[in-house]
C-alpha positions in Angstrom: -36.3 -0.9 44.6 -35.0 1.9 47.5 -33.4 5.1 46.4 -29.8 3.8 47.3 -29.9 0.7 44.8 -31.5 3.2 42.2 -28.5 5.6 42.5 -26.3 2.6 42.8 -27.8 0.9 39.3 -27.5 4.7 37.5 -24.3 5.2 38.7 -22.9 1.6 37.4 -24.8 2.3 34.0 -23.0 5.7 33.7 -19.7 4.1 33.9 -20.6 1.0 31.6 -21.2 3.6 29.0 -18.2 5.7 29.7 -16.0 2.3 29.5 -17.8 1.4 26.3 -17.4 4.5 24.3 -13.9 5.0 25.6 -13.4 1.6 24.1 -15.3 2.2 20.8 -13.3 5.7 20.7 -9.8 3.8 21.1 -10.9 1.1 18.5 -12.0 3.5 16.1 -8.5 5.8 16.3 -6.6 2.9 16.2 -7.7 1.8 12.8 -5.1 2.6 10.1 -6.2 5.4 7.9 -5.0 5.8 4.7 -2.2 8.3 4.2 -2.3 9.7 0.9 0.6 11.3 -0.7 0.3 13.7 -3.4 2.8 12.8 -6.1 1.9 15.0 -8.5 -0.5 15.9 -12.4 -1.3 12.7 -13.7 0.0 14.1 -17.2 3.5 13.9 -15.7 3.4 10.3 -15.9 2.1 9.9 -19.8 2.3 6.1 -21.2 5.7 5.0 -21.9 7.9 1.3 -22.0 10.0 2.2 -19.2 8.8 3.1 -15.4 9.2 6.1 -13.6 11.1 6.0 -10.3 10.0 8.3 -8.2 11.3 9.5 -5.0 9.0 11.0 -2.2 9.5 10.0 1.0 9.2 7.0 -0.2 10.7 5.5 -3.1 8.7 3.4 -5.7 7.7 2.9 -9.3 4.9 4.2 -11.7 4.2 1.9 -14.6 1.7 3.6 -17.0 0.7 1.0 -20.2 -2.0 3.5 -21.8 -4.7 1.5 -20.2 -3.9 1.6 -16.1 -1.3 3.5 -13.7 -0.2 1.6 -11.5 2.7 2.5 -8.4 5.1 -0.4 -7.7 7.0 -1.0 -4.4 10.4 -1.5 -5.1 11.5 -4.1 -2.4 11.3 -7.8 -3.6 9.0 -10.1 -2.1 11.2 -12.4 -1.4 12.3 -12.5 2.3 15.7 -12.2 1.3 15.1 -9.9 -1.9 16.2 -6.5 -2.5 15.3 -3.6 -4.3 14.6 -4.1 -8.0 16.2 -1.9 -10.8 14.9 -1.4 -14.0 17.0 -3.0 -17.1 16.6 -1.0 -20.0 18.2 -3.5 -22.2 15.7 -6.2 -21.3 12.8 -4.2 -20.1 12.4 -5.9 -17.2 12.8 -5.2 -13.3 15.7 -7.2 -12.0 16.4 -8.1 -8.5 20.3 -7.8 -7.9 20.8 -10.0 -5.0 18.5 -13.2 -5.9 17.9 -12.7 -9.8 14.1 -12.6 -9.7 12.6 -11.0 -12.6 9.5 -9.1 -13.3 7.7 -7.5 -15.9 6.9 -3.6 -16.7 3.7 -4.1 -14.2 5.6 -6.0 -12.0 4.3 -9.4 -13.0 6.7 -12.5 -12.2 8.6 -13.7 -14.9 11.5 -15.9 -13.2 13.6 -16.3 -10.6 13.2 -17.5 -6.8 10.4 -15.1 -5.7 7.3 -16.5 -5.0 4.8 -13.7 -6.4 4.6 -10.3 -8.3 6.0 -7.2 -7.1 3.6 -5.5 -4.1 1.3 -2.8 -5.6 0.4 0.6 -3.3 -2.7 2.0 -3.8 -3.6 5.2 -5.8 -6.4 7.5 -6.7 -6.6 10.6 -8.9 -8.6 13.6 -7.9 -8.6 16.5 -10.1 -5.8 15.4 -12.3 -3.5 15.1 -9.4 -2.0 11.7 -8.7 -1.9 10.3 -4.9 -0.3 7.0 -3.8 -1.0 5.7 -0.2 2.3 4.0 1.1 1.0 2.6 4.6 -1.2 -0.1 2.5 0.8 -2.4 0.3 -1.5 -4.5 -2.2 0.2 -7.8 -1.8 -0.3 -10.3 -4.7 -0.7 -14.1 -3.8 -0.4 -15.0 -7.4 2.0 -17.9 -7.3 4.3 -18.8 -10.1 4.9 -22.0 -11.7 
């Protein structure tokens, strides 16, 4: 191999390494990152029979049954559904547009919706509750 061929090979290898590095960096930075939003001390959400309606940059519900705390998305999962409301008298979530009903924990009870309410990932760090609104957890549980 002469000097010219070697020089060309080294230059092409350098360009290839640069392109692969740029592609890898683009891929890594393009992946969605959890966007944890601080909600407040867990002690602010003690167990109770009604969910907490929380208005941060996103409106959502927190249900705490004493065994687990969950963050529920307020949107009915049906394509034509509306935001659900908490019905104090019936102790359930209701979709005022289509009539779907859900339990305190967001489990489908009745109506045209095909599944439970979506949840948001949560974590507790040093007694403070955080919610990630960028990655809703979609339930695949069909109703009977």
